[in-house]
Backbone as CSV, one residue per row, in Angstrom:
resi,resn,N_x,N_y,N_z,CA_x,CA_y,CA_z,C_x,C_y,C_z
1,MET,0.787,-1.227,0.006,0.031,0.030,-0.070,0.882,1.258,0.015
2,PRO,0.599,2.246,-0.783,1.454,3.346,-0.950,1.222,4.434,0.255
3,SER,1.948,4.011,1.389,1.629,4.800,2.769,1.924,6.226,2.503
4,THR,2.948,6.566,1.828,3.406,8.082,1.613,2.238,8.928,0.890
5,ALA,1.723,8.290,-0.159,0.474,8.976,-0.848,-0.652,8.956,0.067
6,ALA,-1.004,7.862,0.761,-2.109,7.982,1.713,-1.910,8.919,2.719
7,SER,-0.860,9.047,3.236,-0.494,10.036,4.264,-0.827,11.493,3.603
8,SER,-0.276,11.728,2.521,-0.312,13.032,2.018,-1.858,13.355,1.494
9,ARG,-2.472,12.506,1.175,-4.026,12.735,0.784,-4.694,12.924,2.084
10,LEU,-4.623,12.158,3.090,-5.435,12.413,4.256,-4.991,13.489,5.061
11,ASP,-3.845,13.855,5.055,-3.310,15.137,5.764,-3.944,16.450,4.983
12,HIS,-4.127,16.201,3.747,-4.712,17.377,3.066,-6.148,17.505,3.578
13,LEU,-6.698,16.379,3.931,-8.190,16.567,4.371,-8.479,17.007,5.786
14,SER,-7.324,17.040,6.601,-7.370,17.461,8.019,-8.448,16.821,8.868
15,VAL,-8.469,15.632,8.929,-9.495,14.758,9.598,-9.139,14.105,10.774
16,SER,-9.938,13.721,11.714,-9.666,13.022,12.934,-9.114,11.534,12.607
17,LEU,-8.544,10.951,13.672,-7.980,9.688,13.570,-9.050,8.591,13.122
18,GLY,-10.242,8.734,13.701,-11.238,7.580,13.252,-11.499,7.925,11.857
19,LYS,-11.775,9.041,11.425,-11.958,9.413,9.900,-10.789,8.798,9.065
20,GLN,-9.496,9.173,9.626,-8.500,8.774,8.686,-8.507,7.146,8.528
21,VAL,-8.741,6.382,9.572,-8.759,4.921,9.362,-9.775,4.416,8.390
22,ARG,-11.022,5.016,8.495,-12.061,4.620,7.666,-11.686,5.153,6.179
23,LEU,-11.149,6.244,6.073,-10.899,6.817,4.682,-9.900,6.031,3.968
24,ARG,-8.939,5.597,4.903,-7.735,4.825,4.422,-8.264,3.509,3.815
25,ARG,-9.266,2.754,4.356,-9.863,1.613,3.855,-10.496,1.861,2.487
26,LEU,-11.249,2.966,2.471,-12.029,3.315,1.320,-11.015,3.532,0.142
27,LEU,-9.917,4.393,0.502,-9.023,4.763,-0.649,-7.920,3.795,-1.025
28,TYR,-7.568,2.938,-0.142,-6.409,1.975,-0.367,-6.639,0.530,-0.177
29,ASN,-7.587,0.214,0.593,-7.798,-1.219,0.933,-8.914,-1.854,-0.027
30,TYR,-9.753,-1.035,-0.573,-10.650,-1.585,-1.421,-10.803,-0.726,-2.708
31,GLY,-11.609,-1.180,-3.632,-11.778,-0.453,-4.899,-10.336,-0.406,-5.710
32,PRO,-10.092,0.635,-6.539,-8.879,0.660,-7.255,-7.532,0.450,-6.325
33,GLY,-7.682,0.851,-5.148,-6.628,0.724,-4.167,-5.530,1.609,-4.430
34,ASN,-5.693,2.626,-5.142,-4.492,3.611,-5.466,-4.941,5.034,-5.024
35,GLY,-5.758,5.248,-4.117,-6.101,6.612,-3.557,-7.288,7.196,-4.374
36,THR,-7.852,6.456,-5.174,-9.147,6.929,-5.896,-10.201,6.132,-5.428
37,LEU,-11.460,6.605,-5.766,-12.688,6.075,-5.226,-13.789,5.653,-6.403
38,LEU,-14.138,4.559,-6.324,-15.258,4.162,-7.233,-16.437,3.533,-6.390
39,VAL,-17.388,4.414,-6.354,-18.620,4.210,-5.437,-19.807,3.800,-6.186
40,MET,-20.574,2.706,-5.699,-21.741,2.330,-6.359,-22.991,2.910,-5.314
41,PRO,-23.791,3.817,-5.868,-24.825,4.394,-5.141,-26.176,3.604,-5.585
42,LEU,-26.959,3.329,-4.491,-28.270,2.735,-4.771,-29.331,3.498,-3.853
43,ASP,-29.622,4.743,-4.282,-30.652,5.472,-3.537,-31.752,5.787,-4.554
44,GLN,-31.494,5.509,-5.865,-32.519,5.901,-6.793,-33.841,5.386,-6.639
45,GLY,-34.058,4.171,-6.017,-35.428,3.621,-5.754,-36.199,4.425,-4.809
46,LEU,-35.670,5.068,-3.770,-36.320,6.168,-3.103,-36.380,7.434,-3.838
47,GLU,-35.410,7.803,-4.442,-35.306,9.313,-5.100,-36.118,9.425,-6.424
48,HIS,-36.222,8.221,-7.179,-36.804,8.251,-8.372,-37.964,7.362,-8.634
49,GLY,-38.099,6.264,-7.662,-39.162,5.206,-7.927,-38.709,4.063,-8.597
50,PRO,-39.473,3.021,-8.633,-39.151,1.811,-9.309,-38.919,1.894,-10.869
51,ALA,-39.331,3.019,-11.535,-39.048,3.092,-13.042,-37.671,3.030,-13.327
52,ASP,-36.614,3.482,-12.412,-35.282,3.431,-12.776,-34.813,1.944,-13.142
53,PHE,-35.570,0.985,-12.592,-35.081,-0.530,-12.730,-35.749,-0.998,-14.004
54,PHE,-36.472,-0.396,-14.693,-37.183,-0.991,-15.891,-36.212,-1.316,-16.906
55,PRO,-35.148,-0.577,-17.137,-34.184,-1.027,-18.204,-33.476,-2.378,-17.894
56,ASN,-33.344,-2.750,-16.585,-32.777,-3.900,-16.194,-33.634,-4.413,-14.976
57,PRO,-34.615,-5.136,-15.245,-35.490,-5.634,-14.078,-34.739,-6.538,-12.986
58,ALA,-33.640,-7.198,-13.411,-32.826,-7.866,-12.452,-32.374,-6.968,-11.144
59,ALA,-32.145,-5.636,-11.651,-31.591,-4.822,-10.686,-32.375,-4.327,-9.559
60,ILE,-33.698,-4.677,-9.662,-34.553,-4.222,-8.598,-34.352,-5.123,-7.241
61,ASP,-33.674,-6.261,-7.500,-33.250,-7.105,-6.225,-31.742,-6.360,-5.827
62,THR,-31.819,-5.786,-4.789,-30.494,-5.076,-4.216,-29.323,-5.973,-4.196
63,SER,-29.536,-7.349,-4.120,-28.381,-8.231,-4.237,-27.634,-8.077,-5.554
64,PHE,-28.336,-7.659,-6.542,-27.656,-7.370,-7.957,-26.485,-6.414,-7.771
65,GLN,-26.924,-5.271,-7.140,-25.851,-4.080,-6.923,-24.838,-4.544,-5.953
66,CYS,-25.268,-5.272,-4.846,-24.117,-5.700,-3.914,-23.076,-6.671,-4.427
67,ARG,-23.562,-7.717,-5.192,-22.736,-8.576,-5.916,-21.759,-7.857,-6.837
68,LEU,-22.454,-6.907,-7.522,-21.524,-6.110,-8.458,-20.451,-5.513,-7.795
69,ALA,-20.769,-4.687,-6.681,-19.807,-3.898,-5.900,-18.786,-4.817,-5.393
70,VAL,-19.048,-6.033,-4.985,-17.995,-6.920,-4.524,-17.131,-7.520,-5.603
71,GLU,-17.843,-8.069,-6.650,-17.095,-8.587,-7.721,-16.251,-7.521,-8.558
72,GLY,-16.838,-6.327,-8.569,-16.337,-5.306,-9.535,-15.286,-4.480,-8.680
73,ARG,-15.131,-4.929,-7.456,-14.049,-4.160,-6.601,-14.296,-2.752,-6.498
74,TYR,-15.502,-2.398,-5.970,-15.784,-1.011,-5.632,-15.233,-0.535,-4.320
75,SER,-15.023,0.770,-4.169,-14.467,1.239,-2.972,-15.581,1.275,-1.742
76,ALA,-16.780,1.286,-2.247,-18.033,1.328,-1.331,-19.349,1.177,-2.209
77,ILE,-20.366,0.856,-1.412,-21.638,0.851,-1.894,-22.511,1.620,-0.985
78,ALA,-23.134,2.628,-1.538,-24.090,3.580,-0.763,-25.520,3.127,-0.725
79,LEU,-26.058,2.718,0.514,-27.399,2.316,0.712,-28.069,2.978,1.765
80,GLY,-29.450,3.039,1.708,-30.225,3.568,2.568,-30.409,2.668,3.791
81,ILE,-31.094,3.115,4.939,-31.199,2.198,5.925,-31.879,0.899,5.764
82,GLY,-33.024,1.035,5.063,-33.841,-0.310,4.898,-33.077,-1.329,4.022
83,LEU,-32.430,-0.888,2.869,-31.537,-1.769,2.054,-30.413,-2.319,2.714
84,ALA,-29.797,-1.491,3.609,-28.652,-1.823,4.297,-28.981,-3.011,5.292
85,GLU,-29.979,-2.767,6.101,-30.543,-3.765,7.092,-30.997,-5.081,6.447
86,LYS,-31.633,-4.969,5.345,-32.151,-6.139,4.652,-31.072,-6.986,3.817
87,TYR,-30.187,-6.389,3.265,-29.242,-6.981,2.392,-27.784,-7.080,2.603
88,PHE,-27.281,-5.973,3.376,-25.817,-5.789,3.600,-25.227,-6.908,4.433
89,LYS,-25.986,-7.625,5.296,-25.353,-8.659,6.112,-24.696,-9.630,5.261
90,ASP,-25.110,-9.957,4.021,-24.485,-10.986,3.253,-23.243,-10.528,2.541
91,TYR,-22.889,-9.257,2.699,-21.667,-8.700,2.053,-20.825,-7.823,2.937
92,GLY,-21.134,-7.625,4.221,-20.368,-6.986,5.081,-18.934,-7.571,5.224
93,GLY,-17.907,-6.691,5.073,-16.415,-7.202,5.081,-16.006,-7.443,3.832
94,LYS,-16.895,-7.468,2.767,-16.353,-7.804,1.342,-16.414,-6.522,0.596
95,VAL,-17.213,-5.414,0.946,-17.170,-4.169,0.381,-17.602,-3.289,1.380
96,PRO,-16.957,-2.017,1.526,-17.499,-0.909,2.607,-18.842,-0.305,2.307
97,LEU,-19.429,-0.007,3.379,-20.820,0.545,3.214,-20.713,2.007,3.563
98,ILE,-21.321,2.770,2.688,-21.668,4.211,2.996,-23.275,4.204,3.271
99,LEU,-23.559,4.439,4.686,-25.028,4.529,4.907,-25.693,5.946,4.657
100,LYS,-26.506,5.936,3.775,-27.153,7.217,3.350,-28.188,7.531,4.319
101,LEU,-28.033,8.699,5.030,-28.959,9.056,6.120,-30.270,9.767,5.836
102,ASN,-30.353,10.332,4.715,-31.520,11.044,4.356,-31.957,10.872,2.872
103,GLY,-33.193,11.286,2.479,-33.685,11.105,1.154,-35.160,11.480,1.152
104,LYS,-35.548,11.568,-0.218,-36.919,12.033,-0.464,-37.425,11.303,-1.661
105,THR,-38.719,11.365,-2.029,-39.244,10.847,-3.229,-39.248,12.112,-4.243
106,ASN,-39.376,11.851,-5.414,-39.528,12.886,-6.629,-40.854,13.307,-6.744
107,ILE,-41.771,12.933,-5.980,-43.300,13.216,-6.174,-43.637,14.570,-5.930
108,PRO,-43.176,15.238,-4.813,-43.452,16.648,-4.731,-42.470,17.545,-5.701
109,GLU,-42.893,18.664,-5.903,-42.038,19.687,-6.657,-40.888,20.021,-5.876
110,ASP,-39.781,20.353,-6.511,-38.507,20.771,-5.846,-38.454,22.332,-5.516
111,ASP,-39.517,22.954,-5.659,-39.503,24.491,-5.454,-39.007,24.731,-4.051
112,GLU,-39.445,23.824,-3.122,-39.005,24.067,-1.600,-38.395,22.586,-1.181
113,ALA,-37.461,22.142,-1.867,-36.970,20.923,-1.626,-36.271,20.799,-0.317
114,VAL,-36.487,19.523,0.331,-35.995,19.332,1.723,-35.785,17.697,1.702
115,SER,-34.776,17.360,2.341,-34.343,15.776,2.419,-34.207,15.563,3.854
116,PRO,-35.346,14.849,4.362,-35.437,14.494,5.778,-34.566,13.411,6.182
117,LEU,-34.101,13.351,7.504,-33.305,12.275,8.017,-34.355,11.113,8.071
118,ASN,-33.729,9.837,7.832,-34.531,8.600,8.011,-33.489,7.542,8.814
119,ALA,-32.273,8.002,9.160,-31.189,7.228,9.908,-30.314,8.038,10.470
120,SER,-29.473,7.427,11.350,-28.554,8.225,12.204,-27.078,7.770,12.053
121,VAL,-26.126,8.510,12.454,-24.849,8.200,12.536,-24.554,6.866,13.326
122,GLU,-25.465,6.820,14.451,-25.239,5.610,15.223,-25.600,4.399,14.569
123,ASP,-26.639,4.567,13.615,-26.977,3.403,12.711,-25.930,2.986,11.926
124,ALA,-25.195,3.976,11.212,-23.993,3.667,10.542,-22.872,2.872,11.320
125,VAL,-22.751,3.255,12.497,-21.674,2.611,13.295,-22.188,1.116,13.694
126,ARG,-23.538,0.920,13.888,-24.115,-0.338,14.081,-23.909,-1.272,13.165
127,LEU,-24.068,-0.796,11.828,-24.050,-1.638,10.668,-22.604,-1.728,10.095
128,GLY,-21.706,-1.099,10.680,-20.248,-1.287,10.345,-19.857,-0.416,9.168
129,ALA,-20.552,0.636,8.948,-20.417,1.513,7.799,-18.934,2.187,7.925
130,ASP,-18.379,2.568,6.854,-17.106,3.368,6.805,-17.294,4.742,6.487
131,ALA,-18.546,5.178,6.234,-18.773,6.580,5.974,-20.363,6.672,5.979
132,ILE,-20.712,7.886,6.111,-22.214,8.276,6.021,-22.364,9.135,4.714
133,GLY,-23.457,9.046,4.196,-23.974,9.944,2.998,-25.138,10.908,3.547
134,TYR,-25.005,12.005,3.047,-26.094,13.032,3.300,-26.350,13.890,2.157
135,THR,-27.579,13.990,1.691,-27.878,14.906,0.614,-28.368,16.414,1.270
136,LEU,-27.464,17.271,0.771,-27.605,18.750,1.173,-27.954,19.487,0.024
137,TYR,-29.339,20.014,0.136,-29.906,20.753,-0.842,-29.353,22.300,-0.790
138,ILE,-28.738,22.820,-1.706,-28.153,24.175,-1.758,-29.065,25.233,-2.512
139,GLY,-29.388,26.275,-1.718,-30.283,27.265,-2.414,-31.794,27.068,-2.206
140,THR,-32.218,25.915,-1.653,-33.660,25.702,-1.316,-34.142,26.693,-0.294
141,PRO,-35.377,27.194,-0.383,-35.933,28.045,0.568,-36.003,27.457,1.868
142,ARG,-35.860,26.163,2.027,-35.751,25.384,3.281,-34.484,25.183,3.834
143,GLN,-33.463,26.059,3.337,-32.173,25.747,3.831,-31.803,25.902,5.273
144,ASP,-32.795,26.716,5.967,-32.554,26.876,7.318,-32.675,25.633,8.005
145,PHE,-33.762,24.821,7.610,-33.993,23.475,8.101,-32.851,22.532,7.754
146,GLU,-32.533,22.579,6.488,-31.424,21.766,5.840,-30.129,21.944,6.872
147,PHE,-29.676,23.210,6.893,-28.499,23.524,7.792,-28.421,23.021,9.112
148,LEU,-29.730,23.194,9.770,-29.613,22.695,11.253,-29.742,21.290,11.391
149,GLN,-30.431,20.616,10.423,-30.345,19.149,10.393,-29.045,18.605,10.191
150,PHE,-28.243,19.288,9.199,-26.945,18.793,8.924,-25.911,19.150,10.009
151,GLN,-26.263,20.220,10.827,-25.340,20.360,12.034,-25.223,19.238,12.904
152,LYS,-26.348,18.756,13.182,-26.574,17.418,14.194,-25.787,16.348,13.609
153,VAL,-25.948,16.049,12.324,-25.232,14.954,11.677,-23.893,15.279,11.759
154,ARG,-23.406,16.382,11.412,-21.902,16.736,11.514,-21.325,16.530,12.785
155,GLN,-22.028,16.842,13.854,-21.423,16.708,15.140,-21.611,15.268,15.681
156,ASP,-22.360,14.514,15.221,-22.312,13.061,15.518,-21.183,12.439,14.716
157,ALA,-21.065,12.867,13.506,-19.969,12.241,12.567,-18.575,12.489,13.227
158,GLU,-18.277,13.688,13.749,-17.073,13.973,14.364,-16.992,13.140,15.636
159,ARG,-18.111,12.881,16.487,-17.982,12.302,17.672,-17.601,10.691,17.434
160,PHE,-18.174,10.309,16.385,-17.945,8.798,16.126,-16.666,8.554,15.169
161,GLY,-16.135,9.711,14.586,-14.950,9.517,13.655,-15.483,8.888,12.297
162,MET,-16.627,9.413,11.860,-17.323,8.818,10.674,-17.184,9.845,9.535
163,PRO,-16.569,9.447,8.453,-16.421,10.381,7.429,-17.817,10.699,6.815
164,MET,-17.906,11.846,6.285,-19.100,12.368,5.649,-19.088,12.679,4.222
165,VAL,-19.847,11.886,3.416,-19.934,12.165,2.042,-21.229,12.925,1.737
166,VAL,-21.077,14.122,1.133,-22.227,15.156,1.093,-22.610,15.131,-0.442
167,TRP,-23.848,14.540,-0.748,-24.448,14.931,-1.965,-24.916,16.287,-1.990
168,ALA,-24.110,17.069,-2.618,-24.438,18.658,-2.682,-25.111,18.942,-3.924
169,TYR,-26.500,19.110,-3.850,-27.359,19.227,-4.913,-27.945,20.759,-4.793
170,PRO,-27.743,21.525,-5.860,-28.629,22.803,-5.994,-30.061,22.565,-6.228
171,ARG,-30.937,23.144,-5.432,-32.264,22.921,-5.637,-33.120,24.075,-5.248
172,GLY,-34.414,24.237,-5.806,-35.295,25.230,-5.311,-35.630,26.175,-6.379
173,ARG,-36.650,27.058,-6.064,-37.027,27.954,-7.088,-36.052,29.093,-7.329
174,ALA,-35.370,29.349,-6.256,-34.292,30.496,-6.361,-33.104,30.087,-7.362
175,ILE,-32.788,28.786,-7.291,-31.652,28.218,-8.135,-32.271,28.104,-9.500
176,GLU,-33.417,27.860,-9.791,-34.107,27.858,-11.116,-34.043,29.307,-11.730
177,ALA,-34.254,30.138,-10.841,-34.404,31.550,-11.345,-33.001,32.150,-11.646
178,ARG,-31.858,31.391,-11.313,-30.578,31.900,-11.496,-29.832,30.966,-12.525
179,GLY,-30.595,30.317,-13.346,-29.955,29.509,-14.427,-30.269,28.058,-14.440
180,GLY,-30.458,27.546,-13.120,-30.929,26.371,-13.052,-29.802,25.323,-12.373
181,LYS,-30.284,24.220,-11.939,-29.474,23.380,-11.060,-28.174,22.868,-11.615
182,GLY,-28.256,22.668,-13.082,-27.085,21.976,-13.780,-25.945,23.119,-14.081
183,THR,-26.085,24.295,-13.902,-25.150,25.299,-14.347,-23.983,25.351,-13.527
184,LEU,-22.812,25.875,-14.116,-21.627,26.087,-13.251,-21.739,26.905,-12.187
185,TYR,-22.620,27.891,-12.181,-22.956,28.818,-10.998,-23.551,27.945,-9.849
186,ALA,-24.386,27.231,-10.170,-25.132,26.332,-9.003,-24.287,25.302,-8.473
187,ILE,-23.514,24.653,-9.363,-22.669,23.464,-8.973,-21.499,24.057,-8.164
188,ASP,-20.881,25.204,-8.697,-19.716,25.731,-8.067,-19.925,26.057,-6.683
189,TYR,-21.125,26.745,-6.515,-21.756,27.209,-5.225,-21.789,25.997,-4.338
190,ALA,-22.431,24.985,-4.754,-22.607,23.850,-4.056,-21.419,23.203,-3.459
191,ALA,-20.377,23.117,-4.330,-19.006,22.584,-3.876,-18.462,23.424,-2.732
192,ARG,-18.619,24.725,-2.871,-18.011,25.475,-1.812,-18.765,25.449,-0.588
193,VAL,-20.175,25.410,-0.704,-21.039,25.145,0.481,-20.718,23.896,1.208
194,ALA,-20.438,22.778,0.466,-20.137,21.511,1.114,-18.872,21.579,1.947
195,GLU,-17.816,22.288,1.328,-16.575,22.450,2.202,-16.892,23.239,3.445
196,GLU,-17.550,24.282,3.317,-17.869,25.270,4.331,-18.652,24.511,5.585
197,MET,-19.539,23.616,5.168,-20.451,22.965,6.008,-19.812,21.792,6.737
198,GLY,-18.662,21.329,6.180,-17.876,20.310,6.936,-17.753,18.969,6.200
199,ALA,-18.004,18.809,4.984,-17.929,17.646,4.139,-16.620,17.195,4.213
200,ASP,-16.473,15.873,4.113,-14.979,15.336,3.654,-14.963,14.819,2.368
201,ILE,-16.082,14.359,1.820,-16.157,14.093,0.336,-17.331,14.542,-0.153
202,VAL,-17.413,15.268,-1.248,-18.611,15.867,-1.818,-18.824,15.180,-3.216
203,LYS,-20.202,14.861,-3.462,-20.615,14.411,-4.606,-21.245,15.461,-5.487
204,LEU,-20.842,15.709,-6.606,-21.238,16.680,-7.535,-21.581,16.183,-8.953
205,HIS,-22.557,16.830,-9.517,-22.803,16.641,-10.907,-21.861,17.474,-11.750
206,GLU,-21.674,16.957,-12.951,-20.822,17.724,-14.030,-21.696,18.919,-14.383
207,PRO,-21.171,20.158,-14.381,-21.801,21.415,-14.779,-21.951,21.462,-16.289
208,ASN,-23.092,21.960,-16.595,-23.347,21.989,-18.136,-22.906,23.373,-18.597
209,GLU,-23.104,23.564,-19.888,-22.527,24.809,-20.556,-23.415,26.132,-20.495
210,GLU,-24.579,25.847,-19.976,-25.543,26.913,-19.917,-25.221,28.096,-19.141
211,THR,-25.179,29.432,-19.472,-25.018,30.401,-18.648,-26.067,31.405,-18.672
212,ALA,-27.041,31.367,-19.478,-28.193,32.255,-19.588,-28.858,32.256,-18.286
213,GLY,-29.128,33.315,-17.575,-29.872,33.580,-16.452,-28.961,33.404,-15.153
214,CYS,-27.708,33.088,-15.290,-26.731,32.887,-14.172,-26.277,34.400,-13.750
215,PRO,-25.975,34.557,-12.551,-25.383,35.785,-12.145,-23.943,35.978,-12.749
216,GLU,-23.536,37.136,-12.754,-22.097,37.376,-13.106,-21.245,37.202,-11.856
217,PRO,-19.943,36.662,-12.222,-19.323,36.616,-13.436,-19.597,35.330,-14.252
218,TYR,-20.323,34.430,-13.638,-20.573,33.093,-14.426,-21.321,33.262,-15.687
219,ARG,-22.145,34.257,-15.864,-22.810,34.508,-17.206,-21.892,34.643,-18.331
220,SER,-20.681,35.331,-18.046,-19.746,35.744,-19.000,-18.733,34.659,-19.276
221,LEU,-18.520,33.777,-18.442,-17.472,32.772,-18.529,-17.641,31.916,-19.674
222,LYS,-16.552,31.655,-20.387,-16.633,30.809,-21.550,-15.451,29.671,-21.366
223,GLU,-15.867,28.557,-20.712,-15.052,27.559,-20.295,-15.564,26.155,-20.935
224,ASN,-14.574,25.456,-21.188,-14.967,24.106,-21.778,-15.273,23.029,-20.688
225,ALA,-15.717,21.979,-20.972,-16.084,20.982,-19.938,-14.957,20.614,-18.929
226,GLY,-13.801,20.359,-19.362,-12.604,20.118,-18.388,-12.390,21.366,-17.594
227,GLN,-12.479,22.547,-18.071,-12.311,23.816,-17.243,-13.270,23.950,-16.243
228,ARG,-14.589,23.698,-16.552,-15.662,23.782,-15.620,-15.462,22.739,-14.448
229,LEU,-15.023,21.460,-14.756,-14.741,20.563,-13.706,-13.721,20.905,-12.829
230,GLU,-12.673,21.313,-13.410,-11.533,21.856,-12.720,-11.910,22.958,-11.600
231,ARG,-12.760,23.854,-12.030,-13.240,24.942,-11.392,-13.909,24.478,-10.108
232,VAL,-14.900,23.598,-10.271,-15.615,23.167,-9.068,-14.747,22.194,-8.174
233,VAL,-13.792,21.559,-8.700,-12.849,20.810,-7.807,-12.155,21.887,-6.910
234,ARG,-11.638,22.891,-7.602,-10.956,23.912,-6.819,-11.934,24.532,-5.700
235,SER,-13.048,24.808,-6.043,-13.999,25.398,-5.115,-14.391,24.376,-3.903
236,ALA,-14.208,23.157,-4.255,-14.407,22.187,-3.013,-13.244,22.175,-1.978
237,GLY,-12.135,22.719,-2.475,-11.185,22.878,-1.427,-10.511,21.616,-0.932
238,ARG,-10.532,21.471,0.492,-10.105,20.299,1.051,-11.166,19.163,1.333
239,CYS,-11.938,19.023,0.223,-12.819,17.942,0.128,-12.465,17.033,-0.942
240,LEU,-12.527,15.583,-0.937,-12.481,14.889,-2.123,-13.704,14.980,-2.971
241,VAL,-13.569,15.035,-4.318,-14.685,15.379,-5.188,-15.035,13.914,-5.792
242,LEU,-16.227,13.516,-5.678,-16.802,12.445,-6.600,-17.666,13.026,-7.537
243,PHE,-17.610,12.866,-8.880,-18.452,13.274,-9.833,-19.494,12.112,-10.208
244,SER,-20.679,12.470,-10.412,-21.724,11.543,-10.649,-21.595,11.041,-12.045
245,GLY,-21.912,9.677,-12.185,-22.055,9.190,-13.487,-23.231,9.499,-14.258
246,GLY,-24.382,9.968,-13.478,-25.499,10.212,-14.176,-26.318,9.074,-14.721
247,SER,-27.234,9.336,-15.626,-27.953,8.249,-16.315,-27.181,7.547,-17.313
248,LYS,-27.771,6.326,-17.669,-27.086,5.436,-18.628,-26.696,6.112,-19.864
249,MET,-25.413,5.650,-20.297,-24.980,6.318,-21.581,-24.191,5.241,-22.352
250,ASP,-23.867,5.543,-23.560,-22.968,4.658,-24.293,-21.805,4.272,-23.655
251,THR,-21.244,3.063,-23.721,-20.106,2.586,-22.922,-18.791,3.556,-23.181
252,ASP,-18.611,3.722,-24.418,-17.395,4.665,-24.624,-17.770,5.857,-24.165
253,GLN,-18.735,6.603,-24.164,-19.180,7.886,-23.477,-18.915,7.919,-22.033
254,ALA,-19.348,6.837,-21.409,-19.016,6.571,-20.083,-17.601,6.648,-19.556
255,ILE,-16.807,5.887,-20.380,-15.339,5.784,-20.071,-14.691,7.203,-20.398
256,GLY,-15.227,7.812,-21.438,-14.708,9.256,-21.559,-15.065,10.144,-20.491
257,LYS,-16.252,10.057,-19.951,-16.584,10.785,-18.840,-15.683,10.500,-17.563
258,VAL,-15.397,9.314,-17.338,-14.497,9.031,-16.145,-13.214,9.508,-16.404
259,ASP,-12.560,9.457,-17.596,-11.245,9.982,-17.894,-11.210,11.496,-17.644
260,LEU,-12.289,12.173,-18.308,-12.372,13.591,-18.144,-12.344,13.990,-16.602
261,CYS,-13.237,13.481,-15.920,-13.319,13.812,-14.377,-12.118,13.570,-13.636
262,MET,-11.424,12.427,-13.900,-10.137,12.251,-13.177,-9.035,13.194,-13.705
263,ARG,-9.067,13.476,-14.923,-8.076,14.422,-15.399,-8.329,15.863,-14.777
264,SER,-9.481,16.030,-14.447,-9.729,17.338,-13.838,-9.569,17.588,-12.365
265,GLY,-9.187,16.435,-11.702,-8.763,16.469,-10.412,-9.617,15.831,-9.481
266,ALA,-10.682,15.131,-9.904,-11.588,14.348,-8.989,-10.760,13.291,-8.284
267,ALA,-11.475,12.895,-7.151,-10.906,11.761,-6.394,-11.523,10.524,-6.978
268,GLY,-12.568,10.623,-7.796,-13.290,9.411,-8.034,-14.665,9.676,-8.600
269,ILE,-15.263,8.426,-8.976,-16.578,8.473,-9.653,-17.664,7.660,-8.756
270,ILE,-18.903,8.229,-8.739,-19.858,7.586,-8.145,-20.872,7.097,-9.179
271,PHE,-20.802,5.881,-9.642,-21.499,5.148,-10.765,-22.613,4.378,-10.351
272,GLY,-23.810,4.809,-10.669,-25.016,3.975,-10.282,-25.717,3.442,-11.513
273,ARG,-26.595,4.226,-12.256,-27.405,3.613,-13.238,-26.576,3.362,-14.391
274,ASN,-25.508,4.095,-14.709,-24.591,3.841,-15.810,-24.051,2.455,-15.699
275,LEU,-24.081,1.810,-14.529,-23.645,0.413,-14.458,-24.825,-0.580,-14.201
276,TRP,-25.656,-0.331,-13.289,-26.719,-1.429,-12.946,-27.848,-1.372,-13.804
277,GLN,-28.017,-0.349,-14.576,-29.021,-0.510,-15.671,-28.693,-1.409,-16.733
278,ARG,-27.540,-2.163,-16.875,-27.035,-2.905,-17.811,-27.082,-4.480,-17.125
279,PRO,-27.116,-5.487,-18.149,-27.063,-6.875,-17.676,-25.840,-7.035,-16.868
280,TYR,-25.777,-8.059,-15.948,-24.651,-8.116,-15.025,-23.192,-8.306,-15.792
281,ASP,-23.289,-9.089,-16.700,-21.928,-9.283,-17.328,-21.302,-8.078,-18.076
282,GLU,-22.368,-7.340,-18.660,-21.982,-6.020,-19.285,-21.579,-5.026,-18.368
283,ALA,-22.263,-5.041,-17.097,-22.045,-4.095,-16.133,-20.564,-4.307,-15.413
284,LEU,-20.356,-5.443,-15.255,-19.113,-6.020,-14.723,-17.896,-5.652,-15.762
285,ALA,-18.038,-5.924,-16.979,-17.161,-5.593,-17.988,-16.765,-4.052,-18.038
286,LEU,-17.816,-3.315,-18.060,-17.614,-1.750,-17.953,-17.018,-1.391,-16.670
287,THR,-17.276,-1.987,-15.572,-16.502,-1.782,-14.332,-15.000,-1.903,-14.429
288,ARG,-14.656,-2.993,-15.046,-13.257,-3.301,-15.388,-12.570,-2.283,-16.171
289,ARG,-13.198,-1.760,-17.170,-12.663,-0.661,-17.982,-12.617,0.598,-17.182
290,VAL,-13.531,0.856,-16.271,-13.310,1.974,-15.369,-12.242,1.790,-14.441
291,HIS,-11.851,0.709,-14.000,-10.614,0.435,-13.295,-9.395,0.800,-14.076
292,ASP,-9.393,0.331,-15.245,-8.275,0.606,-16.116,-8.023,2.169,-16.216
293,VAL,-9.098,3.017,-16.365,-8.925,4.348,-16.356,-8.461,4.933,-14.990
294,MET,-8.931,4.515,-13.971,-8.621,5.128,-12.520,-7.254,4.632,-12.220
295,ALA,-6.652,3.464,-12.789,-5.269,3.145,-12.419,-4.344,4.107,-13.082
296,ARG,-4.693,5.033,-14.026,-3.888,5.976,-14.439,-3.659,7.285,-13.557
297,TYR,-4.552,7.351,-12.438,-4.568,8.456,-11.771,-4.304,8.261,-10.148
298,PRO,-3.292,7.650,-9.923,-2.903,7.201,-8.477,-2.886,8.492,-7.825
299,ALA,-3.040,8.483,-6.355,-2.898,9.696,-5.570,-2.446,9.311,-4.099
């Protein structure tokens, strides 16, 4: 294990001993094992409903994703409390767990988006998790509630030495009035807020090229995809950045996206539907190609 690189990266994060131990497992004992992160998320059933499983009906059984995370050598799998309690006992010790503590359905409008807690840091400790996941909505009119709820999670995570992976998502009518949730303005702001709120790892979407409606100076920026990614990585500061794989795309497009994100300074990729919406053998083959890309970016 490359201990000097591990020390350098973890020192950069300025985290407690308990967090260092857990992050070292994620970064160097599992997954690519070279200081990068490949995470399998499975929160889409709650966030999007069963329709996300229609392209690959076998994936509605959570064992599909758990097996893929183990056999595909993922750094971790992110599960909500119900899935973790029902399925993870068969895979504990074979792949690390990120316990997702909050979530919502997509049935209500996002004008005043809020993501309530449904699990605790103590649940994560009880289940043997190596990190907790938390969705923080940036810009929602309910951010007073969001920030206060997150404060308690952050305090508990520090007390238990549990790393925090923050899904930093711009949401709400004010964000839409300023160009939309996919703009560089919104995602760059979300990256900065995640660091200032205490995240250790932040999950972000790739910013699009739209600038209409964005405040200055973003409205006048002319940057390519790589420059936009580099900007949000800088704004995340001393957080590790995971970029979302997003919805299913062509295999070569998916590999190209991984390479672009890693070249831009990301610590890794959180790949869900791009993998498990495919038949198992195809998903495993794509995972191996992702490993090949990430092997080129040790840290």
